[in-house]
C-alpha positions in Angstrom: 21.1 -14.1 -20.1 20.9 -11.7 -23.0 23.3 -8.9 -23.8 20.5 -6.4 -23.0 20.2 -7.9 -19.6 23.9 -7.5 -19.0 23.8 -3.8 -20.0 20.9 -3.2 -17.6 22.5 -5.2 -14.7 23.2 -3.2 -11.5 25.4 -4.7 -8.8 23.9 -5.7 -5.5 25.8 -2.9 -3.7 24.1 -0.4 -5.9 20.7 -2.0 -5.5 21.1 -2.1 -1.7 22.1 1.5 -1.7 19.0 2.5 -3.7 16.6 0.6 -1.4 18.3 2.0 1.7 17.4 5.4 0.4 13.9 4.3 -0.3 13.5 3.0 3.2 14.8 6.3 4.5 11.9 8.1 2.7 13.5 9.5 -0.5 11.4 9.5 -3.7 12.5 7.0 -6.4 14.3 9.6 -8.5 16.3 11.0 -5.5 17.1 7.6 -4.2 18.5 6.6 -7.7 20.8 9.7 -7.8 22.0 9.0 -4.3 22.9 5.4 -5.3 24.7 6.7 -8.4 22.3 5.5 -11.1 19.9 7.2 -13.4 16.2 8.0 -12.5 15.2 5.5 -15.2 17.2 2.8 -13.5 15.7 3.6 -10.2 12.1 3.4 -11.6 13.0 0.1 -13.1 14.2 -1.3 -9.8 11.1 0.0 -8.0 8.8 -1.5 -10.6 10.5 -4.9 -10.6 9.8 -5.1 -6.8 6.3 -3.9 -7.3 6.9 -1.2 -4.8 7.2 -3.9 -2.2 10.2 -2.9 0.0 10.3 -6.3 1.7 11.3 -7.8 -1.6 14.3 -5.5 -2.0 17.8 -6.8 -1.5 19.7 -6.2 1.7 23.4 -6.0 2.3 25.2 -9.2 1.5 26.9 -11.2 4.3 30.6 -10.4 4.9 31.2 -14.1 4.2 31.0 -13.3 0.5 33.2 -11.2 -1.6 31.9 -7.7 -2.4 32.2 -5.8 -5.6 34.8 -3.6 -4.0 36.9 -6.6 -3.0 36.6 -8.0 -6.5 37.8 -4.8 -8.0 40.9 -4.9 -5.8 41.5 -8.5 -6.8 41.3 -7.4 -10.4 43.9 -4.7 -10.0 46.3 -6.8 -8.0 45.9 -9.8 -10.3 46.6 -7.6 -13.3 49.8 -6.5 -11.6 50.8 -10.2 -11.2 50.6 -10.0 -7.4 50.7 -13.6 -6.0 47.3 -15.0 -4.8 48.6 -15.5 -1.3 49.6 -11.8 -1.1 46.2 -10.8 -2.5 44.5 -12.8 0.2 46.7 -11.2 2.9 45.9 -7.7 1.7 42.1 -8.4 1.6 42.1 -10.3 4.9 40.7 -13.4 3.1 41.8 -17.1 3.0 44.1 -17.8 0.1 41.7 -20.6 -1.1 38.9 -18.0 -1.4 41.0 -15.9 -3.7 42.1 -19.0 -5.6 38.6 -20.2 -6.2 37.5 -16.7 -7.2 40.2 -16.4 -9.9 39.9 -20.0 -11.2 36.1 -19.7 -11.5 35.9 -16.3 -13.1 39.1 -15.8 -15.1 38.6 -16.0 -18.9 40.8 -16.1 -22.0 44.2 -17.6 -22.5 45.9 -15.1 -20.2 43.5 -15.7 -17.3 41.9 -12.3 -17.5 39.7 -11.4 -14.5 37.0 -8.7 -14.6 35.4 -7.6 -11.3 32.0 -6.6 -12.7 31.6 -9.8 -14.7 32.6 -11.9 -11.7 30.1 -10.0 -9.5 27.4 -10.5 -12.0 28.0 -14.2 -12.3 28.2 -14.6 -8.5 24.9 -12.8 -7.9 23.2 -14.8 -10.7 24.5 -18.1 -9.3 23.3 -17.2 -5.8 19.7 -16.8 -6.8 17.7 -19.7 -5.6 14.1 -18.4 -5.8 11.4 -20.5 -4.1 8.5 -21.1 -6.4 5.5 -19.0 -5.5 2.7 -20.9 -3.8 0.0 -19.5 -6.1 2.1 -20.4 -9.2 2.5 -24.1 -8.2 -1.1 -24.8 -7.1 -3.6 -24.3 -9.9 -6.7 -24.9 -7.6 -5.6 -22.2 -5.2 -4.5 -19.9 -8.0 -7.9 -20.2 -9.7 -9.8 -19.6 -6.5 -7.8 -16.5 -5.6 -8.1 -15.1 -9.1 -11.9 -15.7 -9.1 -12.2 -13.8 -5.8 -10.1 -11.0 -7.0 -12.2 -10.7 -10.1 -15.2 -10.4 -7.8 -13.4 -7.4 -6.2 -12.7 -9.1 -2.9 -9.7 -7.7 -1.1 -6.6 -9.9 -0.5 -7.3 -9.8 3.2 -10.9 -11.0 2.6 -9.7 -13.7 0.4 -7.1 -15.0 2.8 -9.5 -15.0 5.7 -12.2 -16.8 3.7 -9.8 -19.5 2.5 -9.0 -20.4 6.1 -12.7 -20.5 6.9 -13.7 -22.5 3.8 -10.8 -25.0 4.0 -9.9 -25.3 7.7 -8.3 -28.7 7.2 -6.5 -28.0 4.0 -3.3 -26.0 4.7 -2.4 -26.0 1.1 -5.4 -23.8 0.4 -4.2 -21.2 3.0 -2.4 -18.1 1.8 -1.6 -14.8 3.4 -2.9 -11.5 2.0 0.7 -10.4 1.5 1.4 -13.4 -0.7 -1.6 -12.3 -2.9 -0.3 -8.8 -3.1 3.2 -10.0 -4.1 1.7 -12.3 -6.7 0.1 -9.3 -8.4 2.8 -6.7 -8.0 6.2 -8.4 -7.9 7.9 -9.4 -11.2 9.3 -12.9 -11.0 6.5 -14.0 -8.6 3.8 -13.5 -11.3 1.4 -16.2 -10.2 -1.5 -13.7 -10.9 -2.1 -11.5 -13.9 -0.9 -7.9 -13.3 -4.2 -6.7 -14.7 -5.9 -8.0 -11.6 -4.4 -5.0 -9.8 -7.3 -3.0 -11.3 -9.7 -5.2 -9.2 -8.1 -3.9 -6.0 -9.8 -1.0 -4.3 -6.9 1.3 -5.0 -6.7 0.2 -8.6 -2.9 0.7 -8.6 -0.5 -1.3 -10.7 2.3 -0.8 -8.2 2.4 -0.2 -4.5 2.9 3.4 -3.5 4.3 4.4 0.0 2.5 7.1 1.8 4.3 10.4 1.4 4.1 13.9 2.8 3.9 17.0 0.8 7.7 17.2 0.3 7.8 13.7 -1.2 9.0 11.8 1.8 7.1 8.9 3.3 5.3 9.7 6.5 7.0 8.4 9.6 4.8 7.5 12.6 5.9 7.5 16.2 8.8 10.0 15.8 7.5 12.8 18.0 9.4 13.4 21.2 7.4 13.3 24.5 4.2 11.8 23.2 1.6 10.7 25.8 -0.5 7.8 24.5 -4.3 8.1 24.3 -4.6 5.2 26.8 -3.6 7.7 29.5 -6.4 10.2 28.6 -8.8 10.7 31.5 -11.7 8.1 31.6 -14.2 10.9 31.6 -13.4 11.6 28.0 -14.7 8.2 26.9 -18.3 8.6 28.0 -18.7 12.1 26.5 -20.6 13.4 29.5 -18.1 16.2 30.3 -17.4 18.8 27.6 -13.9 20.0 26.9 -12.3 16.9 25.4 -11.4 17.4 21.7 -10.2 15.4 18.7 -8.1 17.0 16.0 -6.6 16.4 12.5 -5.9 18.0 9.2 -7.8 17.7 5.9 -5.4 17.9 3.0 -5.8 19.6 -0.4 -4.5 18.9 -3.8 -1.1 17.2 -4.0 -0.8 17.6 -0.2 0.2 21.3 -0.7 -2.6 22.9 1.4 -4.3 22.0 4.7 -7.0 23.0 7.1 -6.9 22.1 10.7 -10.1 20.6 12.3 -11.0 20.4 16.0 -14.1 18.6 17.2 -15.5 18.6 20.8 -16.4 15.0 21.7 -19.6 15.6 23.7 -21.2 18.1 21.4 -19.5 17.5 18.0 -18.9 21.3 18.0 -16.3 22.0 15.3 -13.5 24.6 15.0 -11.4 25.2 11.9 -7.8 26.3 11.8 -6.6 28.6 9.0 -3.2 27.2 8.0 -1.9 29.1 4.9 1.6 28.0 5.7 0.7 24.3 5.3 1.4 21.6 8.0 4.6 23.2 9.4 4.7 22.3 13.1 5.3 25.9 14.2 2.4 27.3 12.0 0.1 24.6 13.4 1.1 25.3 17.0 0.6 29.1 16.5 -2.9 28.7 15.0 -4.0 26.1 17.6 -2.8 28.3 20.5 -4.8 31.3 19.1 -8.0 29.2 18.8 -7.7 27.4 22.1 -7.0 30.5 24.0 -10.4 31.8 22.8 -12.2 28.9 24.6 -13.4 29.1 28.2 -11.2 27.2 30.6 -13.8 24.4 31.1 -13.4 23.6 27.4 -9.7 23.0 27.6 -9.5 19.5 29.1 -7.7 17.4 26.5 -7.0 17.0 22.8 -6.5 13.7 20.9 -4.4 13.8 17.6 -2.7 11.2 15.5 1.1 10.9 15.3 1.6 13.4 12.4 4.7 15.5 12.5 2.6 18.6 12.4 2.2 18.1 16.2 5.9 18.1 16.9 5.5 21.3 19.0 2.7 19.8 21.2 4.5 20.7 24.4 4.5 24.3 23.3 0.7 24.1 22.8 0.1 22.5 26.1 2.3 25.1 27.9 0.5 28.0 26.3 -3.1 26.7 26.6 -3.0 24.3 29.6 -4.7 21.7 27.5 -3.2 18.2 27.7 -2.5 16.5 24.3 -2.7 12.7 23.8 -1.6 10.8 20.7 -3.6 8.0 19.1 -2.1 4.7 18.2 -0.8 4.3 14.6 -3.4 3.4 12.0 -6.3 3.8 14.5 -8.6 6.5 13.1 -11.5 5.1 15.2 -9.8 6.6 18.3 -10.8 10.0 16.8 -14.2 8.8 15.4 -16.0 12.2 15.9 -13.2 14.0 14.1 -13.1 11.5 11.2 -16.9 11.8 10.8 -16.7 15.6 10.8 -13.9 15.6 8.3 -16.2 13.6 6.0 -18.9 16.2 6.3 -16.4 19.0 5.7 -15.5 17.5 2.3 -18.9 18.8 1.1 -17.3 22.3 1.5 -13.7 21.4 0.8 -13.7 18.6 -1.9 -10.8 16.2 -2.2 -8.2 17.3 -4.7 -8.9 21.0 -4.5 -6.6 23.8 -3.4 -7.5 24.6 0.2 -5.3 27.6 0.4 -7.9 29.8 -1.4 -10.2 29.7 1.7 -9.9 32.7 4.0 -10.4 32.7 7.8 -13.9 34.2 7.1 -14.7 31.3 4.8 -13.7 28.8 7.5 -15.7 30.6 10.1 -18.8 30.5 7.9 -18.4 26.8 7.2 -17.9 26.0 10.9 -21.0 28.0 11.8 -23.1 26.2 9.2 -21.8 22.8 10.4 -22.4 23.7 14.0 -25.9 24.7 13.2 -26.8 21.5 11.5 -29.1 19.1 13.5 -27.4 15.8 14.3 -29.2 12.5 14.8 -26.6 11.4 17.4 -27.5 14.5 19.4 -31.2 13.8 19.4 -31.5 16.3 16.5 -30.0 19.1 18.5 -27.3 21.1 16.8 -23.7 21.1 18.1 -24.1 24.8 19.0 -27.3 24.1 21.0 -25.8 21.1 22.8 -22.6 23.0 23.7 -24.6 25.9 25.1 -26.8 23.5 27.1 -23.9 21.6 28.6 -22.0 24.8 29.5 -25.1 26.2 31.2 -25.5 23.0 33.4 -21.8 22.7 34.4 -20.9 23.2 38.1 -18.7 26.4 38.2 -16.5 24.9 40.9 -16.0 21.6 39.0 -15.3 23.3 35.7 -12.6 25.5 37.1 -10.9 22.8 39.2 
């Protein structure tokens, strides 16, 4: 190990603290400061792991001496405290202290340094298993060939099982392929192949909100799952069941709310100059929903974004039930997803959405609702909504 490596070495305790902060959602620079290291050191740790949190170190077992214990051993040993007494004070067996001092003391006087001992112990404990792609040239070449053809790791893994059903050595998970590209020390594949992935990223990036924290799904109190939504919403025969979401502007700093009625694809847009703050979203949604006739307030499906933290307030004010989609299941809001794609013609990705006024949004919604749709038999959403409302049974719609 070079002198430069020693200078750049960070103890396991520091690395664990850094990754604990990353798991909690802090950006790399903030996580580094919280762990007591420089932002540059934090970026280096993140890059070494390829952004793959599962490769990050976790807390060491209490069976092994920690850096704090080694520092206490160093102080007591320098004071000529007997080994048995050191063991008693640390709550360790005297043989553990004896082996530690015999193994890591240097010089004629038996000098013991805690940081050096910790560094040596961690280096000695590394027993990395050779990466599968690094040890099998046939598998390596096949995966590299498919990546060059711009296949995704998931497609490659699935096709390998299909093409080699009786050869387990040719089976590999998509996660293994990602790690072979991203993670230093598991470099079975060239890092340049990351450019062949659909994202083109050279390092994994966690999803983050506008304030720099990773999104956390499933953290909203009192959520009702979409599986409990009335069955009538599925066949689209009864109007009044909506799907909602946000479209996000440049750097996640501006948003527009979208509501789409499932039967007619009729669209409403929410002006949200305050961003995705839950209180602002609730206020805008209550205002818009209260403008709808009662028969159009049956239900709303949304994903598990924190902007809906005040869903109970919305339901109480509008008498509209709100159901939450399963994580990573955009197809459960298919009409909304499709409409958001159409809206990008008016609100391109990477632009500042805060420049659009309520009048601008109303104009776009009117234009979209006046556009003929193939799925509606070339009716417009506005025409189909008017048609359905005119044929509804007044008793049934007010029940």
